[in-house]
mmCIF file of the N, C-alpha and C atoms, coordinates in Angstrom:
data_MODEL
# 
_entry.id   MODEL 
# 
loop_
_atom_site.group_PDB 
_atom_site.id 
_atom_site.type_symbol 
_atom_site.label_atom_id 
_atom_site.label_alt_id 
_atom_site.label_comp_id 
_atom_site.label_asym_id 
_atom_site.label_entity_id 
_atom_site.label_seq_id 
_atom_site.pdbx_PDB_ins_code 
_atom_site.Cartn_x 
_atom_site.Cartn_y 
_atom_site.Cartn_z 
_atom_site.occupancy 
_atom_site.B_iso_or_equiv 
_atom_site.pdbx_formal_charge 
_atom_site.auth_seq_id 
_atom_site.auth_comp_id 
_atom_site.auth_asym_id 
_atom_site.auth_atom_id 
_atom_site.pdbx_PDB_model_num 
ATOM 1   N N  . UNK A 1 1  ? -17.304 4.517  10.442 1.00 0.00 ? 1  UNK A N  1 
ATOM 2   C CA . UNK A 1 1  ? -17.165 5.765  10.959 1.00 0.00 ? 1  UNK A CA 1 
ATOM 3   C C  . UNK A 1 1  ? -15.873 6.203  11.485 1.00 0.00 ? 1  UNK A C  1 
ATOM 4   N N  . UNK A 1 2  ? -15.298 7.290  11.186 1.00 0.00 ? 2  UNK A N  1 
ATOM 5   C CA . UNK A 1 2  ? -14.008 7.796  11.746 1.00 0.00 ? 2  UNK A CA 1 
ATOM 6   C C  . UNK A 1 2  ? -14.214 8.752  12.815 1.00 0.00 ? 2  UNK A C  1 
ATOM 7   N N  . UNK A 1 3  ? -13.463 8.585  13.876 1.00 0.00 ? 3  UNK A N  1 
ATOM 8   C CA . UNK A 1 3  ? -13.457 9.606  15.005 1.00 0.00 ? 3  UNK A CA 1 
ATOM 9   C C  . UNK A 1 3  ? -11.961 9.922  15.286 1.00 0.00 ? 3  UNK A C  1 
ATOM 10  N N  . UNK A 1 4  ? -11.821 10.979 16.072 1.00 0.00 ? 4  UNK A N  1 
ATOM 11  C CA . UNK A 1 4  ? -10.427 11.484 16.458 1.00 0.00 ? 4  UNK A CA 1 
ATOM 12  C C  . UNK A 1 4  ? -9.512  10.349 17.015 1.00 0.00 ? 4  UNK A C  1 
ATOM 13  N N  . UNK A 1 5  ? -10.075 9.375  17.624 1.00 0.00 ? 5  UNK A N  1 
ATOM 14  C CA . UNK A 1 5  ? -9.307  8.382  18.258 1.00 0.00 ? 5  UNK A CA 1 
ATOM 15  C C  . UNK A 1 5  ? -8.720  7.344  17.226 1.00 0.00 ? 5  UNK A C  1 
ATOM 16  N N  . UNK A 1 6  ? -9.198  7.404  15.985 1.00 0.00 ? 6  UNK A N  1 
ATOM 17  C CA . UNK A 1 6  ? -8.737  6.425  14.992 1.00 0.00 ? 6  UNK A CA 1 
ATOM 18  C C  . UNK A 1 6  ? -7.745  7.127  14.016 1.00 0.00 ? 6  UNK A C  1 
ATOM 19  N N  . UNK A 1 7  ? -6.520  7.567  14.679 1.00 0.00 ? 7  UNK A N  1 
ATOM 20  C CA . UNK A 1 7  ? -5.604  8.334  13.714 1.00 0.00 ? 7  UNK A CA 1 
ATOM 21  C C  . UNK A 1 7  ? -5.105  7.530  12.687 1.00 0.00 ? 7  UNK A C  1 
ATOM 22  N N  . UNK A 1 8  ? -4.866  6.253  12.834 1.00 0.00 ? 8  UNK A N  1 
ATOM 23  C CA . UNK A 1 8  ? -4.218  5.401  11.827 1.00 0.00 ? 8  UNK A CA 1 
ATOM 24  C C  . UNK A 1 8  ? -5.304  5.302  10.571 1.00 0.00 ? 8  UNK A C  1 
ATOM 25  N N  . UNK A 1 9  ? -6.528  4.970  10.945 1.00 0.00 ? 9  UNK A N  1 
ATOM 26  C CA . UNK A 1 9  ? -7.584  4.930  10.025 1.00 0.00 ? 9  UNK A CA 1 
ATOM 27  C C  . UNK A 1 9  ? -7.808  6.238  9.247  1.00 0.00 ? 9  UNK A C  1 
ATOM 28  N N  . UNK A 1 10 ? -7.735  7.281  9.884  1.00 0.00 ? 10 UNK A N  1 
ATOM 29  C CA . UNK A 1 10 ? -7.800  8.645  9.233  1.00 0.00 ? 10 UNK A CA 1 
ATOM 30  C C  . UNK A 1 10 ? -6.679  8.811  8.356  1.00 0.00 ? 10 UNK A C  1 
ATOM 31  N N  . UNK A 1 11 ? -5.445  8.496  8.737  1.00 0.00 ? 11 UNK A N  1 
ATOM 32  C CA . UNK A 1 11 ? -4.338  8.671  7.905  1.00 0.00 ? 11 UNK A CA 1 
ATOM 33  C C  . UNK A 1 11 ? -4.466  7.901  6.547  1.00 0.00 ? 11 UNK A C  1 
ATOM 34  N N  . UNK A 1 12 ? -5.074  6.637  6.663  1.00 0.00 ? 12 UNK A N  1 
ATOM 35  C CA . UNK A 1 12 ? -5.276  5.753  5.404  1.00 0.00 ? 12 UNK A CA 1 
ATOM 36  C C  . UNK A 1 12 ? -6.377  6.535  4.571  1.00 0.00 ? 12 UNK A C  1 
ATOM 37  N N  . UNK A 1 13 ? -7.324  6.987  5.177  1.00 0.00 ? 13 UNK A N  1 
ATOM 38  C CA . UNK A 1 13 ? -8.310  7.743  4.347  1.00 0.00 ? 13 UNK A CA 1 
ATOM 39  C C  . UNK A 1 13 ? -7.763  8.985  3.689  1.00 0.00 ? 13 UNK A C  1 
ATOM 40  N N  . UNK A 1 14 ? -7.044  9.730  4.508  1.00 0.00 ? 14 UNK A N  1 
ATOM 41  C CA . UNK A 1 14 ? -6.422  10.931 3.805  1.00 0.00 ? 14 UNK A CA 1 
ATOM 42  C C  . UNK A 1 14 ? -5.459  10.512 2.764  1.00 0.00 ? 14 UNK A C  1 
ATOM 43  N N  . UNK A 1 15 ? -4.760  9.442  2.902  1.00 0.00 ? 15 UNK A N  1 
ATOM 44  C CA . UNK A 1 15 ? -3.747  9.089  1.844  1.00 0.00 ? 15 UNK A CA 1 
ATOM 45  C C  . UNK A 1 15 ? -4.428  8.716  0.568  1.00 0.00 ? 15 UNK A C  1 
ATOM 46  N N  . UNK A 1 16 ? -5.617  8.110  0.771  1.00 0.00 ? 16 UNK A N  1 
ATOM 47  C CA . UNK A 1 16 ? -6.520  7.718  -0.484 1.00 0.00 ? 16 UNK A CA 1 
ATOM 48  C C  . UNK A 1 16 ? -7.112  8.947  -1.018 1.00 0.00 ? 16 UNK A C  1 
ATOM 49  N N  . UNK A 1 17 ? -7.480  9.900  -0.169 1.00 0.00 ? 17 UNK A N  1 
ATOM 50  C CA . UNK A 1 17 ? -8.166  11.240 -0.648 1.00 0.00 ? 17 UNK A CA 1 
ATOM 51  C C  . UNK A 1 17 ? -7.084  12.147 -1.323 1.00 0.00 ? 17 UNK A C  1 
ATOM 52  N N  . UNK A 1 18 ? -6.029  12.149 -0.900 1.00 0.00 ? 18 UNK A N  1 
ATOM 53  C CA . UNK A 1 18 ? -4.905  13.157 -1.256 1.00 0.00 ? 18 UNK A CA 1 
ATOM 54  C C  . UNK A 1 18 ? -3.604  12.230 -1.615 1.00 0.00 ? 18 UNK A C  1 
ATOM 55  N N  . UNK A 1 19 ? -3.595  11.476 -2.698 1.00 0.00 ? 19 UNK A N  1 
ATOM 56  C CA . UNK A 1 19 ? -2.440  10.663 -2.975 1.00 0.00 ? 19 UNK A CA 1 
ATOM 57  C C  . UNK A 1 19 ? -1.148  11.327 -3.265 1.00 0.00 ? 19 UNK A C  1 
ATOM 58  N N  . UNK A 1 20 ? -1.317  12.450 -3.888 1.00 0.00 ? 20 UNK A N  1 
ATOM 59  C CA . UNK A 1 20 ? -0.131  13.208 -4.390 1.00 0.00 ? 20 UNK A CA 1 
ATOM 60  C C  . UNK A 1 20 ? 0.337   14.339 -3.521 1.00 0.00 ? 20 UNK A C  1 
ATOM 61  N N  . UNK A 1 21 ? -0.162  14.365 -2.383 1.00 0.00 ? 21 UNK A N  1 
ATOM 62  C CA . UNK A 1 21 ? 0.200   15.476 -1.490 1.00 0.00 ? 21 UNK A CA 1 
ATOM 63  C C  . UNK A 1 21 ? 1.601   15.457 -0.934 1.00 0.00 ? 21 UNK A C  1 
ATOM 64  N N  . UNK A 1 22 ? 2.433   16.552 -0.803 1.00 0.00 ? 22 UNK A N  1 
ATOM 65  C CA . UNK A 1 22 ? 3.643   16.542 -0.313 1.00 0.00 ? 22 UNK A CA 1 
ATOM 66  C C  . UNK A 1 22 ? 3.489   16.809 1.282  1.00 0.00 ? 22 UNK A C  1 
ATOM 67  N N  . UNK A 1 23 ? 3.706   15.701 1.987  1.00 0.00 ? 23 UNK A N  1 
ATOM 68  C CA . UNK A 1 23 ? 3.286   15.810 3.415  1.00 0.00 ? 23 UNK A CA 1 
ATOM 69  C C  . UNK A 1 23 ? 4.182   16.902 4.228  1.00 0.00 ? 23 UNK A C  1 
ATOM 70  N N  . UNK A 1 24 ? 5.331   17.265 3.674  1.00 0.00 ? 24 UNK A N  1 
ATOM 71  C CA . UNK A 1 24 ? 6.228   18.266 4.198  1.00 0.00 ? 24 UNK A CA 1 
ATOM 72  C C  . UNK A 1 24 ? 5.480   19.618 4.282  1.00 0.00 ? 24 UNK A C  1 
ATOM 73  N N  . UNK A 1 25 ? 4.490   19.766 3.326  1.00 0.00 ? 25 UNK A N  1 
ATOM 74  C CA . UNK A 1 25 ? 3.895   21.117 3.114  1.00 0.00 ? 25 UNK A CA 1 
ATOM 75  C C  . UNK A 1 25 ? 2.458   21.156 3.734  1.00 0.00 ? 25 UNK A C  1 
ATOM 76  N N  . UNK A 1 26 ? 2.077   20.122 4.486  1.00 0.00 ? 26 UNK A N  1 
ATOM 77  C CA . UNK A 1 26 ? 0.755   19.995 4.973  1.00 0.00 ? 26 UNK A CA 1 
ATOM 78  C C  . UNK A 1 26 ? 0.720   20.767 6.346  1.00 0.00 ? 26 UNK A C  1 
ATOM 79  N N  . UNK A 1 27 ? 0.009   21.753 6.580  1.00 0.00 ? 27 UNK A N  1 
ATOM 80  C CA . UNK A 1 27 ? -0.062  22.340 7.870  1.00 0.00 ? 27 UNK A CA 1 
ATOM 81  C C  . UNK A 1 27 ? -1.185  21.813 8.770  1.00 0.00 ? 27 UNK A C  1 
ATOM 82  N N  . UNK A 1 28 ? -1.024  22.083 10.052 1.00 0.00 ? 28 UNK A N  1 
ATOM 83  C CA . UNK A 1 28 ? -2.133  21.520 10.947 1.00 0.00 ? 28 UNK A CA 1 
ATOM 84  C C  . UNK A 1 28 ? -3.498  21.982 10.661 1.00 0.00 ? 28 UNK A C  1 
ATOM 85  N N  . UNK A 1 29 ? -3.650  23.258 10.309 1.00 0.00 ? 29 UNK A N  1 
ATOM 86  C CA . UNK A 1 29 ? -5.007  23.759 9.966  1.00 0.00 ? 29 UNK A CA 1 
ATOM 87  C C  . UNK A 1 29 ? -5.592  23.142 8.716  1.00 0.00 ? 29 UNK A C  1 
ATOM 88  N N  . UNK A 1 30 ? -4.691  22.911 7.779  1.00 0.00 ? 30 UNK A N  1 
ATOM 89  C CA . UNK A 1 30 ? -5.190  22.218 6.466  1.00 0.00 ? 30 UNK A CA 1 
ATOM 90  C C  . UNK A 1 30 ? -5.571  20.830 6.799  1.00 0.00 ? 30 UNK A C  1 
ATOM 91  N N  . UNK A 1 31 ? -4.704  20.051 7.628  1.00 0.00 ? 31 UNK A N  1 
ATOM 92  C CA . UNK A 1 31 ? -5.021  18.767 8.002  1.00 0.00 ? 31 UNK A CA 1 
ATOM 93  C C  . UNK A 1 31 ? -6.328  18.690 8.675  1.00 0.00 ? 31 UNK A C  1 
ATOM 94  N N  . UNK A 1 32 ? -6.589  19.532 9.591  1.00 0.00 ? 32 UNK A N  1 
ATOM 95  C CA . UNK A 1 32 ? -7.887  19.383 10.275 1.00 0.00 ? 32 UNK A CA 1 
ATOM 96  C C  . UNK A 1 32 ? -9.010  19.674 9.309  1.00 0.00 ? 32 UNK A C  1 
ATOM 97  N N  . UNK A 1 33 ? -8.931  20.512 8.425  1.00 0.00 ? 33 UNK A N  1 
ATOM 98  C CA . UNK A 1 33 ? -10.044 20.771 7.510  1.00 0.00 ? 33 UNK A CA 1 
ATOM 99  C C  . UNK A 1 33 ? -10.162 19.499 6.621  1.00 0.00 ? 33 UNK A C  1 
ATOM 100 N N  . UNK A 1 34 ? -9.086  18.899 6.099  1.00 0.00 ? 34 UNK A N  1 
ATOM 101 C CA . UNK A 1 34 ? -9.181  17.574 5.312  1.00 0.00 ? 34 UNK A CA 1 
ATOM 102 C C  . UNK A 1 34 ? -9.815  16.492 6.134  1.00 0.00 ? 34 UNK A C  1 
ATOM 103 N N  . UNK A 1 35 ? -9.493  16.261 7.416  1.00 0.00 ? 35 UNK A N  1 
ATOM 104 C CA . UNK A 1 35 ? -10.007 15.222 8.372  1.00 0.00 ? 35 UNK A CA 1 
ATOM 105 C C  . UNK A 1 35 ? -11.569 15.536 8.318  1.00 0.00 ? 35 UNK A C  1 
ATOM 106 N N  . UNK A 1 36 ? -12.030 16.707 8.742  1.00 0.00 ? 36 UNK A N  1 
ATOM 107 C CA . UNK A 1 36 ? -13.415 16.952 8.943  1.00 0.00 ? 36 UNK A CA 1 
ATOM 108 C C  . UNK A 1 36 ? -14.176 16.816 7.615  1.00 0.00 ? 36 UNK A C  1 
ATOM 109 N N  . UNK A 1 37 ? -13.455 17.024 6.434  1.00 0.00 ? 37 UNK A N  1 
ATOM 110 C CA . UNK A 1 37 ? -14.221 16.792 5.104  1.00 0.00 ? 37 UNK A CA 1 
ATOM 111 C C  . UNK A 1 37 ? -14.314 15.349 4.687  1.00 0.00 ? 37 UNK A C  1 
ATOM 112 N N  . UNK A 1 38 ? -13.574 14.439 5.429  1.00 0.00 ? 38 UNK A N  1 
ATOM 113 C CA . UNK A 1 38 ? -13.726 13.023 5.013  1.00 0.00 ? 38 UNK A CA 1 
ATOM 114 C C  . UNK A 1 38 ? -15.144 12.524 5.130  1.00 0.00 ? 38 UNK A C  1 
ATOM 115 N N  . UNK A 1 39 ? -15.609 11.819 4.068  1.00 0.00 ? 39 UNK A N  1 
ATOM 116 C CA . UNK A 1 39 ? -16.998 11.333 4.125  1.00 0.00 ? 39 UNK A CA 1 
ATOM 117 C C  . UNK A 1 39 ? -17.387 10.537 5.382  1.00 0.00 ? 39 UNK A C  1 
ATOM 118 N N  . UNK A 1 40 ? -16.400 9.788  5.825  1.00 0.00 ? 40 UNK A N  1 
ATOM 119 C CA . UNK A 1 40 ? -16.675 8.813  6.963  1.00 0.00 ? 40 UNK A CA 1 
ATOM 120 C C  . UNK A 1 40 ? -16.388 9.416  8.452  1.00 0.00 ? 40 UNK A C  1 
ATOM 121 N N  . UNK A 1 41 ? -16.043 10.737 8.379  1.00 0.00 ? 41 UNK A N  1 
ATOM 122 C CA . UNK A 1 41 ? -15.642 11.367 9.586  1.00 0.00 ? 41 UNK A CA 1 
ATOM 123 C C  . UNK A 1 41 ? -16.987 11.705 10.370 1.00 0.00 ? 41 UNK A C  1 
ATOM 124 N N  . UNK A 1 42 ? -17.087 11.267 11.622 1.00 0.00 ? 42 UNK A N  1 
ATOM 125 C CA . UNK A 1 42 ? -18.305 11.630 12.352 1.00 0.00 ? 42 UNK A CA 1 
ATOM 126 C C  . UNK A 1 42 ? -18.163 11.982 13.732 1.00 0.00 ? 42 UNK A C  1 
ATOM 127 N N  . UNK A 1 43 ? -16.901 12.747 14.018 1.00 0.00 ? 43 UNK A N  1 
ATOM 128 C CA . UNK A 1 43 ? -16.778 13.140 15.349 1.00 0.00 ? 43 UNK A CA 1 
ATOM 129 C C  . UNK A 1 43 ? -16.915 14.737 15.473 1.00 0.00 ? 43 UNK A C  1 
ATOM 130 N N  . UNK A 1 44 ? -16.868 15.165 16.620 1.00 0.00 ? 44 UNK A N  1 
ATOM 131 C CA . UNK A 1 44 ? -17.011 16.564 16.918 1.00 0.00 ? 44 UNK A CA 1 
ATOM 132 C C  . UNK A 1 44 ? -15.813 17.364 16.438 1.00 0.00 ? 44 UNK A C  1 
ATOM 133 N N  . UNK A 1 45 ? -15.876 18.213 15.462 1.00 0.00 ? 45 UNK A N  1 
ATOM 134 C CA . UNK A 1 45 ? -14.766 19.050 14.921 1.00 0.00 ? 45 UNK A CA 1 
ATOM 135 C C  . UNK A 1 45 ? -14.101 19.778 16.139 1.00 0.00 ? 45 UNK A C  1 
ATOM 136 N N  . UNK A 1 46 ? -14.786 20.131 17.034 1.00 0.00 ? 46 UNK A N  1 
ATOM 137 C CA . UNK A 1 46 ? -14.301 21.037 18.209 1.00 0.00 ? 46 UNK A CA 1 
ATOM 138 C C  . UNK A 1 46 ? -13.325 20.269 19.046 1.00 0.00 ? 46 UNK A C  1 
ATOM 139 N N  . UNK A 1 47 ? -13.218 18.941 18.999 1.00 0.00 ? 47 UNK A N  1 
ATOM 140 C CA . UNK A 1 47 ? -12.464 18.023 19.763 1.00 0.00 ? 47 UNK A CA 1 
ATOM 141 C C  . UNK A 1 47 ? -10.924 18.030 19.169 1.00 0.00 ? 47 UNK A C  1 
ATOM 142 N N  . UNK A 1 48 ? -10.743 18.591 17.981 1.00 0.00 ? 48 UNK A N  1 
ATOM 143 C CA . UNK A 1 48 ? -9.409  18.452 17.385 1.00 0.00 ? 48 UNK A CA 1 
ATOM 144 C C  . UNK A 1 48 ? -8.382  19.306 18.290 1.00 0.00 ? 48 UNK A C  1 
ATOM 145 N N  . UNK A 1 49 ? -7.260  18.716 18.361 1.00 0.00 ? 49 UNK A N  1 
ATOM 146 C CA . UNK A 1 49 ? -6.130  19.409 19.023 1.00 0.00 ? 49 UNK A CA 1 
ATOM 147 C C  . UNK A 1 49 ? -4.817  19.133 18.451 1.00 0.00 ? 49 UNK A C  1 
ATOM 148 N N  . UNK A 1 50 ? -3.808  19.784 18.822 1.00 0.00 ? 50 UNK A N  1 
ATOM 149 C CA . UNK A 1 50 ? -2.531  19.775 18.105 1.00 0.00 ? 50 UNK A CA 1 
ATOM 150 C C  . UNK A 1 50 ? -2.053  18.180 18.163 1.00 0.00 ? 50 UNK A C  1 
ATOM 151 N N  . UNK A 1 51 ? -2.209  17.632 19.414 1.00 0.00 ? 51 UNK A N  1 
ATOM 152 C CA . UNK A 1 51 ? -1.666  16.168 19.599 1.00 0.00 ? 51 UNK A CA 1 
ATOM 153 C C  . UNK A 1 51 ? -2.281  15.178 18.643 1.00 0.00 ? 51 UNK A C  1 
ATOM 154 N N  . UNK A 1 52 ? -3.695  15.325 18.561 1.00 0.00 ? 52 UNK A N  1 
ATOM 155 C CA . UNK A 1 52 ? -4.384  14.425 17.694 1.00 0.00 ? 52 UNK A CA 1 
ATOM 156 C C  . UNK A 1 52 ? -3.998  14.578 16.245 1.00 0.00 ? 52 UNK A C  1 
ATOM 157 N N  . UNK A 1 53 ? -3.834  15.815 15.821 1.00 0.00 ? 53 UNK A N  1 
ATOM 158 C CA . UNK A 1 53 ? -3.535  16.154 14.370 1.00 0.00 ? 53 UNK A CA 1 
ATOM 159 C C  . UNK A 1 53 ? -2.154  15.726 14.125 1.00 0.00 ? 53 UNK A C  1 
ATOM 160 N N  . UNK A 1 54 ? -1.193  15.929 15.049 1.00 0.00 ? 54 UNK A N  1 
ATOM 161 C CA . UNK A 1 54 ? 0.111   15.432 14.747 1.00 0.00 ? 54 UNK A CA 1 
ATOM 162 C C  . UNK A 1 54 ? 0.262   14.061 14.732 1.00 0.00 ? 54 UNK A C  1 
ATOM 163 N N  . UNK A 1 55 ? -0.574  13.234 15.490 1.00 0.00 ? 55 UNK A N  1 
ATOM 164 C CA . UNK A 1 55 ? -0.601  11.842 15.470 1.00 0.00 ? 55 UNK A CA 1 
ATOM 165 C C  . UNK A 1 55 ? -1.103  11.329 14.131 1.00 0.00 ? 55 UNK A C  1 
ATOM 166 N N  . UNK A 1 56 ? -2.105  11.928 13.641 1.00 0.00 ? 56 UNK A N  1 
ATOM 167 C CA . UNK A 1 56 ? -2.672  11.620 12.287 1.00 0.00 ? 56 UNK A CA 1 
ATOM 168 C C  . UNK A 1 56 ? -1.607  11.807 11.208 1.00 0.00 ? 56 UNK A C  1 
ATOM 169 N N  . UNK A 1 57 ? -0.975  13.055 11.417 1.00 0.00 ? 57 UNK A N  1 
ATOM 170 C CA . UNK A 1 57 ? 0.070   13.298 10.268 1.00 0.00 ? 57 UNK A CA 1 
ATOM 171 C C  . UNK A 1 57 ? 1.222   12.392 10.432 1.00 0.00 ? 57 UNK A C  1 
ATOM 172 N N  . UNK A 1 58 ? 1.744   12.046 11.472 1.00 0.00 ? 58 UNK A N  1 
ATOM 173 C CA . UNK A 1 58 ? 2.719   10.977 11.667 1.00 0.00 ? 58 UNK A CA 1 
ATOM 174 C C  . UNK A 1 58 ? 2.346   9.792  11.102 1.00 0.00 ? 58 UNK A C  1 
ATOM 175 N N  . UNK A 1 59 ? 1.167   9.264  11.415 1.00 0.00 ? 59 UNK A N  1 
ATOM 176 C CA . UNK A 1 59 ? 0.632   7.981  10.779 1.00 0.00 ? 59 UNK A CA 1 
ATOM 177 C C  . UNK A 1 59 ? 0.626   7.928  9.352  1.00 0.00 ? 59 UNK A C  1 
ATOM 178 N N  . UNK A 1 60 ? 0.195   9.056  8.842  1.00 0.00 ? 60 UNK A N  1 
ATOM 179 C CA . UNK A 1 60 ? 0.081   9.286  7.346  1.00 0.00 ? 60 UNK A CA 1 
ATOM 180 C C  . UNK A 1 60 ? 1.528   9.305  6.736  1.00 0.00 ? 60 UNK A C  1 
ATOM 181 N N  . UNK A 1 61 ? 2.332   9.921  7.321  1.00 0.00 ? 61 UNK A N  1 
ATOM 182 C CA . UNK A 1 61 ? 3.735   10.035 6.795  1.00 0.00 ? 61 UNK A CA 1 
ATOM 183 C C  . UNK A 1 61 ? 4.448   8.633  6.852  1.00 0.00 ? 61 UNK A C  1 
ATOM 184 N N  . UNK A 1 62 ? 4.225   7.922  7.996  1.00 0.00 ? 62 UNK A N  1 
ATOM 185 C CA . UNK A 1 62 ? 4.913   6.561  8.252  1.00 0.00 ? 62 UNK A CA 1 
ATOM 186 C C  . UNK A 1 62 ? 4.259   5.651  7.080  1.00 0.00 ? 62 UNK A C  1 
ATOM 187 N N  . UNK A 1 63 ? 3.014   5.696  6.899  1.00 0.00 ? 63 UNK A N  1 
ATOM 188 C CA . UNK A 1 63 ? 2.222   4.754  6.004  1.00 0.00 ? 63 UNK A CA 1 
ATOM 189 C C  . UNK A 1 63 ? 2.605   5.108  4.536  1.00 0.00 ? 63 UNK A C  1 
ATOM 190 N N  . UNK A 1 64 ? 2.881   6.308  4.263  1.00 0.00 ? 64 UNK A N  1 
ATOM 191 C CA . UNK A 1 64 ? 3.224   6.770  2.911  1.00 0.00 ? 64 UNK A CA 1 
ATOM 192 C C  . UNK A 1 64 ? 4.792   6.403  2.533  1.00 0.00 ? 64 UNK A C  1 
ATOM 193 N N  . UNK A 1 65 ? 5.514   6.585  3.582  1.00 0.00 ? 65 UNK A N  1 
ATOM 194 C CA . UNK A 1 65 ? 6.977   6.414  3.391  1.00 0.00 ? 65 UNK A CA 1 
ATOM 195 C C  . UNK A 1 65 ? 7.379   4.983  3.622  1.00 0.00 ? 65 UNK A C  1 
ATOM 196 N N  . UNK A 1 66 ? 6.584   4.239  4.173  1.00 0.00 ? 66 UNK A N  1 
ATOM 197 C CA . UNK A 1 66 ? 6.877   2.811  4.393  1.00 0.00 ? 66 UNK A CA 1 
ATOM 198 C C  . UNK A 1 66 ? 7.803   2.583  5.643  1.00 0.00 ? 66 UNK A C  1 
ATOM 199 N N  . UNK A 1 67 ? 7.772   3.668  6.545  1.00 0.00 ? 67 UNK A N  1 
ATOM 200 C CA . UNK A 1 67 ? 8.654   3.506  7.672  1.00 0.00 ? 67 UNK A CA 1 
ATOM 201 C C  . UNK A 1 67 ? 8.137   2.471  8.685  1.00 0.00 ? 67 UNK A C  1 
# 
């Protein structure tokens, strides 16, 4: 089960679900929708905030770019 606290695990799941996405074009609102739509996501969608979503996006970018 994925929760908002698991930004790295969420980033890995998003990378698998959206392998060809251009991360430079992913907006915060779109990212939030994608996280909530993940099959293993089981947290309260209302808990999403800018900081959590930016951390997920940063982890996804770092994992995808090999940083």
